[in-house]
Residue frames as qw, qx, qy, qz and C-alpha x, y, z in Angstrom:
[[0.140, 0.840, -0.375, 0.366, -30.81, 9.30, -0.83],
 [0.640, -0.559, 0.480, -0.217, -30.34, 7.18, 2.28],
 [0.959, 0.122, 0.245, 0.078, -29.76, 4.09, 0.16],
 [0.595, 0.720, -0.171, 0.313, -27.17, 5.96, -1.89],
 [0.162, -0.786, 0.482, -0.352, -25.30, 7.03, 1.24],
 [0.845, -0.306, 0.419, -0.132, -25.47, 3.50, 2.64],
 [0.900, 0.378, 0.100, 0.194, -24.04, 2.14, -0.60],
 [0.330, 0.824, -0.285, 0.363, -21.37, 4.84, -0.67],
 [0.457, -0.690, 0.487, -0.278, -20.32, 4.15, 2.92],
 [0.927, -0.093, 0.364, -0.005, -20.12, 0.40, 2.32],
 [0.767, 0.587, -0.016, 0.259, -18.13, 0.96, -0.86],
 [0.091, 0.847, -0.382, 0.359, -15.68, 3.34, 0.81],
 [0.657, -0.531, 0.494, -0.206, -15.23, 1.00, 3.78],
 [0.954, 0.167, 0.236, 0.078, -14.71, -1.92, 1.40],
 [0.575, 0.729, -0.177, 0.327, -12.06, 0.05, -0.48],
 [0.221, -0.792, 0.461, -0.333, -10.34, 1.01, 2.78],
 [0.849, -0.293, 0.426, -0.105, -10.29, -2.62, 3.92],
 [0.889, 0.398, 0.103, 0.201, -8.88, -3.79, 0.58],
 [0.313, 0.827, -0.293, 0.363, -6.25, -1.06, 0.64],
 [0.483, -0.679, 0.480, -0.275, -5.30, -1.93, 4.23],
 [0.936, -0.066, 0.345, 0.005, -5.06, -5.63, 3.43],
 [0.744, 0.609, -0.047, 0.271, -2.94, -4.86, 0.36],
 [0.036, 0.844, -0.400, 0.356, -0.59, -2.69, 2.39],
 [0.686, -0.505, 0.484, -0.200, -0.25, -5.35, 5.08],
 [0.944, 0.129, 0.292, 0.084, 0.35, -8.21, 2.65],
 [0.670, 0.631, -0.031, 0.389, 2.83, -6.22, 0.57],
 [0.324, -0.922, 0.204, -0.060, 4.60, -4.60, 3.53],
 [0.756, -0.395, 0.438, 0.286, 7.36, -7.21, 3.68],
 [0.700, 0.426, 0.373, 0.436, 7.86, -7.07, -0.09],
 [0.160, 0.943, 0.058, 0.287, 8.02, -3.29, -0.06],
 [0.483, -0.818, 0.304, 0.072, 10.54, -3.19, 2.80],
 [0.794, -0.108, 0.461, 0.382, 12.71, -5.73, 0.97],
 [0.537, 0.669, 0.300, 0.418, 12.47, -3.71, -2.25],
 [0.101, -0.981, 0.070, -0.150, 13.33, -0.53, -0.38],
 [0.665, -0.593, 0.390, 0.235, 16.36, -2.23, 1.17],
 [0.744, 0.205, 0.445, 0.454, 17.53, -3.43, -2.25],
 [0.315, 0.856, 0.202, 0.357, 16.97, -0.01, -3.78],
 [0.347, -0.924, 0.163, 0.006, 18.79, 1.66, -0.91],
 [0.726, -0.374, 0.443, 0.369, 21.82, -0.62, -1.28],
 [0.633, 0.468, 0.411, 0.460, 21.84, -0.09, -5.04],
 [0.080, 0.966, 0.079, 0.234, 21.70, 3.68, -4.58],
 [0.547, -0.767, 0.287, 0.174, 24.56, 3.45, -2.11],
 [0.755, -0.025, 0.460, 0.467, 26.70, 1.51, -4.62],
 [0.445, 0.723, 0.323, 0.420, 25.91, 4.02, -7.36],
 [0.157, -0.981, 0.039, -0.112, 26.79, 6.94, -5.11],
 [0.661, -0.600, 0.362, 0.268, 30.04, 5.38, -3.89],
 [0.740, 0.142, 0.458, 0.471, 31.31, 4.39, -7.33]]
């Protein structure tokens, strides 16, 4: 049971680290995409 919990904790931490790294590396891309989407929405709303 202890081994299972150890494995589970390591797996969860690993997933959290990967998720964090993904968010950090894609942050600039996401902000750029959001800016593009926002400007496109603005054009659609104005027209």
